N, C-alpha and C positions, 0 to 999 in steps of 0.2 A: 571545471564544471562539476558540481556535486551531483552524483547520480541518484543515490538513495537519500530521500528526504527523511522518512520515518516509517516505522511499521504501522500498518493500518489494523488496529485491534478493535474488533466488535464481537458480539456474541457469535455471529455466524462464522467469522474468520477463526475464532478460537476453537469452535467445534470442528471446522475443517482441518485445522492444524493437528488436533488430537486424533481425528479419525483417519485422515488420508495423507498426511505430510504435505499439506498445501498451505503456503504462507502468503500473506498479502502485504505489499509495500506501497507507499506513496512515493513516486519517483519524479524526476525532473521531466518536464513535458518534451524536451528535445532528445531525451535518451532513447536509444533503440534497444532491441532485445539482446543484442550481443553485448552492449555495454552494461546492461542490467545484469546479465548472467555473470560477467567477469567481476562486477562489483560485489555481488552476493557471494560468489565463491571465494573471493579474497577476504571479505569481512568476516564471514561466518565459518569458513572452512568446510563447506558441504559441496556435494555434487548436484547440480541442477539438471533435472530431466527435461522439463518444459516450462515455457513462460507464455502467459496470455496477458495482453495489455488492453486497457480501455481508457479512453479520455472521458472523464465525467464532466459534463458541461455545468456552467454556473446556473443557479436557480434564482428566480426572483422571490423575495420574501417581503412580507408586509406585516405590520402589527399596529394595533390601536393603543394609544397612550393618552394621557391627559393633554399632552401638547398637540394631539391630532394623529393623523396617519403617518407612520414612518415607513419608507420603502428603502429597500436595499437589495444587494445580491450576495450570494455565497461565492466562494472562490471556485474556479474550475481547477481540476487536477488530473494527473495521470496515475492510474492504478496498475500495478503489476501483480498478477497472481502466479506464484512460483510453485511448481511441483518439484520437491527434492527427492533424491534417490532413497530407496527403502533402506532403513537402518540409520539414515542421517536425520538430524533434527536441529532446529534453531530455537534457542532459549532466549526470549526477549527480556526476561526478568532477571537474568544472571548478574547484571551490573547495576542493580538498583541499590 
């Protein structure tokens, strides 16, 4: 089972990572905090202080087109907000 799906990069998460060493990841829905901590420490070589998780529910979306009204849903996902130790940092852009 793959624990870390991808980093969640938005304006808010970028600001938090610069100001207070807080990084956000999209993780597998079945992963618990212990598995998330181990995966981040192994992959990025940092010390994790704390982890907060949230399951973001799917949302209903609709739009109007020439063909009529289209309805659909967004995907539900689990988000992990990770506080790393002071002095440690994660660089998402190093392998671009």
